[in-house]
Rosetta silent file (secondary structure, phi, psi, omega in degrees, C-alpha in Angstrom):
SEQUENCE: XXXXXXXXXXXXXXXXXXXXXXXXXXXXXXXXXXXXXXXXXXXXXXXXXXXXXXXXXXXXXXXXXXXXXXXXXXXXXXXXXXXXXXXXXXXXXXXXXXXXXXXXXXXXXXXXXXXXXXXXXXXXXXXXXXXXXXXXXXXXXXXXXXXXXXXXXXXXXXXXXXXXXXXXXXXXXXXXXXX
SCORE:     score description
SCORE:     0.000 S_00000001
   1 L     0.000  133.782  178.354   -1.911   78.038   26.231 S_00000001
   2 L   -81.646  146.984  177.737   -0.520   78.952   29.597 S_00000001
   3 L   -90.384  153.481  179.040    0.235   76.171   32.029 S_00000001
   4 L   -62.884  156.611  177.087   -1.240   76.137   35.523 S_00000001
   5 L   -62.356  167.401 -176.751    0.831   77.518   38.358 S_00000001
   6 L   -54.157  147.935  169.610    3.013   75.245   40.329 S_00000001
   7 L  -108.489  112.912 -177.765    1.728   72.387   42.333 S_00000001
   8 E  -141.148  151.048  173.864    3.906   72.207   45.361 S_00000001
   9 E  -119.587  132.839 -178.849    3.875   70.844   48.835 S_00000001
  10 E  -128.588  141.298  168.911    5.976   72.518   51.463 S_00000001
  11 L  -119.350  162.192 -173.075    6.664   71.661   55.041 S_00000001
  12 L   -69.060  129.140  169.573    8.256   73.980   57.489 S_00000001
  13 L  -121.523   -2.270 -179.953   12.018   74.346   57.482 S_00000001
  14 L   -90.331  171.589  179.204   11.912   77.790   59.057 S_00000001
  15 L   -54.938  148.471 -179.169   11.852   78.516   62.776 S_00000001
  16 L   -67.549  134.742  174.677    8.776   77.284   64.576 S_00000001
  17 E  -115.082  132.526  179.241    5.973   79.782   64.954 S_00000001
  18 L   -67.922  129.776 -179.472    3.345   79.093   67.576 S_00000001
  19 L   -60.854  142.586  174.711   -0.016   78.515   65.882 S_00000001
  20 L   -92.893  127.721  178.711   -2.594   81.204   66.339 S_00000001
  21 L   -94.312  112.665 -178.367   -5.927   79.778   67.400 S_00000001
  22 L   -99.263  128.896  177.045   -8.645   81.708   65.649 S_00000001
  23 L   -60.134  131.264  178.690  -12.191   81.330   66.947 S_00000001
  24 E  -121.247  125.364 -179.840  -14.265   79.556   64.312 S_00000001
  25 E   -97.143  132.661  170.850  -18.033   79.614   64.565 S_00000001
  26 L  -115.463 -177.672 -178.718  -20.116   76.737   63.308 S_00000001
  27 L   -62.944  -28.380 -172.790  -23.841   76.306   63.553 S_00000001
  28 L  -121.786   -4.107 -176.405  -23.558   74.628   66.937 S_00000001
  29 L  -153.587  165.689  171.547  -20.262   75.603   68.519 S_00000001
  30 E  -123.045  128.456  177.225  -17.467   78.099   68.867 S_00000001
  31 E   -84.077  126.834 -178.473  -13.881   76.871   68.795 S_00000001
  32 L  -121.022  178.485 -178.724  -11.910   78.649   71.484 S_00000001
  33 L   -64.695  -17.698  179.442   -8.362   78.593   72.733 S_00000001
  34 L   -87.769   -2.689  179.910   -9.282   75.874   75.210 S_00000001
  35 L   -70.058  158.382 -178.596  -10.329   73.463   72.451 S_00000001
  36 L   -60.722  149.778 -179.026   -8.173   70.387   71.713 S_00000001
  37 H   -62.740  -21.285 -179.097   -5.103   70.837   69.548 S_00000001
  38 H   -62.496  -16.508  178.001   -6.585   68.358   67.040 S_00000001
  39 H   -79.748   -7.421  177.588   -8.739   71.227   65.739 S_00000001
  40 L   -69.293  139.958 -179.366   -5.606   72.936   64.440 S_00000001
  41 L   -80.574  132.386 -176.829   -5.342   72.825   60.654 S_00000001
  42 L  -116.880  -22.353 -177.907   -2.371   70.800   59.379 S_00000001
  43 E  -129.832  109.735 -173.218   -3.000   70.452   55.627 S_00000001
  44 E  -113.555  121.638  176.021   -3.936   73.642   53.796 S_00000001
  45 E   -99.475  124.781  179.869   -4.970   73.678   50.149 S_00000001
  46 E  -113.597  118.980 -175.846   -4.704   77.118   48.503 S_00000001
  47 E  -132.758  153.441  174.633   -6.558   77.442   45.184 S_00000001
  48 E   157.154 -170.191 -174.784   -7.613   80.172   42.821 S_00000001
  49 L   -85.292 -142.762 -171.928   -6.917   82.256   39.796 S_00000001
  50 H   -53.532  -42.819 -178.513   -4.115   84.716   39.027 S_00000001
  51 H   -62.927  -32.290  177.457   -3.704   86.055   42.558 S_00000001
  52 H   -79.740  -35.214  177.020   -3.102   82.541   43.850 S_00000001
  53 H   -63.895  -32.558 -175.047   -0.804   81.685   40.969 S_00000001
  54 L  -118.209 -115.378 -165.138    1.265   84.740   41.790 S_00000001
  55 H   -49.950  -66.673 -175.689    1.343   87.324   44.606 S_00000001
  56 H   -63.389  -43.867 -178.787   -1.118   86.216   47.279 S_00000001
  57 H   -61.954  -45.030 -178.949   -0.588   82.525   46.604 S_00000001
  58 H   -66.921  -35.264  178.348    3.190   82.599   46.770 S_00000001
  59 H   -68.279  -43.127  176.467    3.066   84.590   49.996 S_00000001
  60 H   -61.512  -41.104 -179.393    0.591   82.157   51.580 S_00000001
  61 H   -63.017  -33.229  177.335    2.744   79.261   50.428 S_00000001
  62 H   -76.011  -41.290 -170.667    5.765   80.783   52.181 S_00000001
  63 H   -86.252  -36.809 -176.750    4.040   81.806   55.392 S_00000001
  64 H   -57.705  -44.385 -178.458    1.580   79.013   56.183 S_00000001
  65 L   -69.249   -2.748  175.346    4.279   76.351   56.730 S_00000001
  66 L   -69.398  -18.727  174.963    5.887   78.541   59.389 S_00000001
  67 E   -80.339  130.894 -174.384    3.303   77.080   61.740 S_00000001
  68 L   -53.013  125.847  174.856    4.671   73.897   63.236 S_00000001
  69 L    76.990    9.299 -177.533    3.549   70.761   61.404 S_00000001
  70 L  -100.020  131.878  177.030    1.491   72.591   58.778 S_00000001
  71 E  -111.161  152.589  178.223    1.789   71.697   55.091 S_00000001
  72 E  -133.248  142.130  172.632    0.480   73.706   52.159 S_00000001
  73 E  -125.091  126.204 -177.747   -0.387   72.804   48.598 S_00000001
  74 E  -116.954  136.037  173.531   -0.985   75.701   46.191 S_00000001
  75 E  -139.736  118.602  177.451   -2.620   75.574   42.785 S_00000001
  76 E  -124.956  148.427  179.682   -3.329   78.691   40.764 S_00000001
  77 L  -133.485  112.756  179.397   -4.542   79.059   37.190 S_00000001
  78 L   -53.860  138.808  173.060   -4.057   82.331   35.344 S_00000001
  79 L    61.101   24.677  179.974   -7.157   83.966   33.835 S_00000001
  80 L  -108.974  179.976  178.038   -9.548   81.417   35.313 S_00000001
  81 L   171.338 -169.048 -176.772  -12.485   81.658   37.658 S_00000001
  82 L   -90.817  -11.052 -177.403  -15.903   80.263   38.399 S_00000001
  83 L   -78.145  -23.705 -172.797  -17.715   82.077   35.568 S_00000001
  84 L  -129.997   74.631  177.907  -16.185   80.079   32.702 S_00000001
  85 L   -65.325  -16.100  175.112  -15.923   76.323   33.341 S_00000001
  86 L   -69.252  -23.376  176.052  -15.521   75.898   29.587 S_00000001
  87 L   -86.562  -47.362  179.690  -12.074   77.507   30.041 S_00000001
  88 L  -150.668  129.551 -175.893  -11.093   75.754   33.291 S_00000001
  89 L   -93.134   90.055 -178.614  -13.079   73.271   35.387 S_00000001
  90 H   -64.774  -41.991  178.005  -12.390   74.287   38.996 S_00000001
  91 H   -57.032  -43.960  178.836  -14.712   71.721   40.623 S_00000001
  92 H   -62.021  -44.891 -178.968  -12.913   68.895   38.811 S_00000001
  93 H   -63.305  -43.774 -179.197   -9.502   70.314   39.726 S_00000001
  94 H   -66.858  -37.690  175.210  -10.401   70.795   43.378 S_00000001
  95 H   -57.479  -46.178 -179.203  -11.784   67.236   43.599 S_00000001
  96 H   -65.106  -46.754  179.902   -8.475   65.896   42.296 S_00000001
  97 H   -62.172  -44.689 -178.941   -6.348   68.092   44.559 S_00000001
  98 H   -65.487  -38.573  178.961   -8.471   67.305   47.616 S_00000001
  99 H   -64.474  -40.483 -178.538   -8.388   63.558   46.925 S_00000001
 100 H   -76.808  -43.218 -171.954   -4.602   63.567   46.624 S_00000001
 101 H   -93.446  -27.013 -179.201   -3.714   66.070   49.378 S_00000001
 102 L    52.687   62.040 -179.089   -6.621   65.538   51.824 S_00000001
 103 L   -71.458  155.627  169.955   -6.682   69.075   53.230 S_00000001
 104 L  -108.029   -1.040  172.614   -8.398   70.047   56.439 S_00000001
 105 E  -147.816  134.380  172.983   -8.570   73.682   55.272 S_00000001
 106 E  -119.458  127.687  174.384   -9.047   75.132   51.799 S_00000001
 107 E  -107.351  125.225 -176.720   -8.317   78.793   51.098 S_00000001
 108 E  -124.430  146.349  177.061   -9.834   79.978   47.813 S_00000001
 109 E  -142.315  109.071  177.195   -9.589   83.224   45.883 S_00000001
 110 L  -133.125  149.565  174.814  -11.669   83.804   42.785 S_00000001
 111 L   163.695  -51.315 -173.284  -13.071   86.994   41.396 S_00000001
 112 L   -54.497  -31.581  179.281  -11.097   89.105   38.967 S_00000001
 113 L  -100.445    5.896 -175.967  -12.301   87.039   36.027 S_00000001
 114 L   -91.210  -14.881 -176.138  -15.766   86.470   37.435 S_00000001
 115 L   -82.258   63.415 -179.639  -17.348   89.835   36.648 S_00000001
 116 L  -150.164  169.360  176.428  -18.697   88.689   33.303 S_00000001
 117 L   -62.384  147.375  179.814  -21.698   86.918   31.870 S_00000001
 118 E  -108.712  123.336  175.106  -21.971   83.246   32.782 S_00000001
 119 E   -65.179  133.128 -179.403  -22.835   80.730   30.048 S_00000001
 120 E  -111.217   -2.549 -176.067  -25.871   78.685   31.114 S_00000001
 121 E    97.608  162.617 -179.246  -26.153   76.359   28.134 S_00000001
 122 L    50.887   37.429  177.966  -28.483   76.371   25.126 S_00000001
 123 L    63.093   17.800  176.725  -26.939   79.715   24.097 S_00000001
 124 E   -96.017  150.223  176.057  -28.271   81.388   27.243 S_00000001
 125 E  -137.802  145.193  172.375  -26.177   83.635   29.448 S_00000001
 126 E   -97.551  120.121 -179.103  -26.685   85.179   32.854 S_00000001
 127 L   -73.573  140.726  177.382  -25.586   88.803   32.736 S_00000001
 128 L   -52.572  134.439 -179.097  -23.291   90.043   35.514 S_00000001
 129 L    76.473    8.626  176.546  -25.322   91.582   38.380 S_00000001
 130 L   -90.198  158.973  176.288  -28.565   89.946   37.273 S_00000001
 131 H   -57.347  -35.486  178.516  -30.593   87.737   39.646 S_00000001
 132 H   -66.062  -39.045  178.729  -29.761   84.758   37.379 S_00000001
 133 H   -64.945  -48.293  179.559  -26.046   85.538   37.645 S_00000001
 134 H   -54.877  -46.624 -178.291  -26.233   85.841   41.436 S_00000001
 135 H   -63.740  -46.436 -177.586  -28.017   82.501   41.675 S_00000001
 136 H   -70.375  -42.114  179.704  -25.647   80.664   39.331 S_00000001
 137 H   -64.916  -42.541  176.588  -22.455   82.162   40.737 S_00000001
 138 H   -59.020  -42.400  178.523  -23.631   81.387   44.287 S_00000001
 139 H   -60.884  -41.075 -179.795  -24.359   77.822   43.222 S_00000001
 140 H   -66.635  -38.426  174.943  -20.831   77.503   41.808 S_00000001
 141 H   -62.635  -44.280  179.932  -19.322   78.797   45.044 S_00000001
 142 H   -62.008  -35.274  177.181  -21.453   76.281   46.949 S_00000001
 143 H   -62.835  -46.628  179.609  -20.166   73.461   44.721 S_00000001
 144 H   -60.492  -47.162  179.166  -16.559   74.399   45.520 S_00000001
 145 H   -61.896  -43.854 -179.606  -17.319   74.608   49.236 S_00000001
 146 H   -61.023  -38.796  178.346  -19.229   71.305   49.125 S_00000001
 147 H   -62.313  -47.354 -179.323  -16.307   69.489   47.514 S_00000001
 148 H   -65.391  -44.751 -178.610  -13.916   70.655   50.215 S_00000001
 149 H   -66.297  -32.257  178.514  -16.343   69.966   53.038 S_00000001
 150 H   -62.278  -29.316  177.167  -17.100   66.474   51.704 S_00000001
 151 L   -90.855    4.783  177.155  -13.439   65.677   52.284 S_00000001
 152 L    93.009    9.336 -177.856  -13.542   67.127   55.799 S_00000001
 153 L   -94.148  143.859  166.494  -12.004   70.532   55.044 S_00000001
 154 E   -81.071  162.124 -175.651  -13.159   73.893   56.290 S_00000001
 155 E  -132.154  136.996  173.172  -13.228   76.625   53.647 S_00000001
 156 E  -125.705  124.238  172.480  -12.166   80.255   53.592 S_00000001
 157 E   -98.650  122.708  173.893  -12.879   82.441   50.568 S_00000001
 158 L   -83.977  126.860  177.373  -10.554   85.425   50.326 S_00000001
 159 L   -72.545  163.349  176.808  -12.391   88.378   48.867 S_00000001
 160 L   -75.141  143.028  179.350  -10.950   90.441   46.084 S_00000001
 161 L   -75.093  172.891  175.104   -8.991   93.517   47.194 S_00000001
 162 L   -66.529  143.995 -177.379   -9.859   97.084   46.297 S_00000001
 163 L  -110.259  155.435  178.773   -8.902   97.918   42.715 S_00000001
 164 L   -62.185  -47.764  179.940   -7.443  101.106   41.247 S_00000001
 165 L   -70.350  123.582 -179.767  -10.227  101.474   38.715 S_00000001
 166 H   -61.284  -37.093  179.921  -13.365  102.651   40.516 S_00000001
 167 H   -64.717  -45.175  179.739  -15.523  100.787   37.995 S_00000001
 168 H   -70.278  -37.293  177.781  -13.636   97.499   38.511 S_00000001
 169 H   -60.368  -39.783  178.558  -13.536   98.012   42.294 S_00000001
 170 H   -63.332  -40.805  177.551  -17.335   98.320   42.272 S_00000001
 171 H   -62.872  -42.027 -177.911  -17.588   95.024   40.353 S_00000001
 172 H   -68.925  -36.147  175.772  -15.283   93.287   42.845 S_00000001
 173 H   -62.121  -40.578  178.033  -17.283   94.560   45.823 S_00000001
 174 H   -64.372  -47.285 -179.664  -20.402   93.117   44.214 S_00000001
 175 H   -61.611  -43.141  177.066  -18.701   89.799   43.484 S_00000001
 176 H   -57.705  -40.695 -179.619  -17.347   89.613   47.055 S_00000001
 177 H   -63.715  -42.538  179.393  -20.876   90.133   48.350 S_00000001
 178 H   -66.803  -39.713  177.638  -22.231   87.278   46.245 S_00000001
 179 L   -62.836    0.000    0.000  -19.405   84.987   47.364 S_00000001
């Protein structure tokens, strides 16, 4: 069994970088550059599968703390995703991480392992690209988002990048759309 990727907290030791204020739209407002500094994110939780355990995750972990006063906690788990909670329970893990770290932003990346049938219980499965799969996968994304939002965090899902294999790239575009 492979162990989960590192759990680390980093604060900035590199030169200060001025935070970029990105407009964020909510149902009732738009955050603009004139908004109070308290809207700046200071505690960023980065979670996901292989890409977070390795390439994308390590780069985010290095770069995010370059913004003054921003901390990052990264947790990645190889070969995991939202389709197979019997392999790894992401909602449980995110609850624990969020309770301990108390992020105000969660960046998530799931997908490469999601383009498969989803077990529904009682020996039933939702086939990838079926209406049942879309509904269940969407529900699982909503659970992850709900956990983060319950703790006061905003959520960003990073979509899967384009893949070399045209067949796999098509699956990832579909999965990104459902997310």
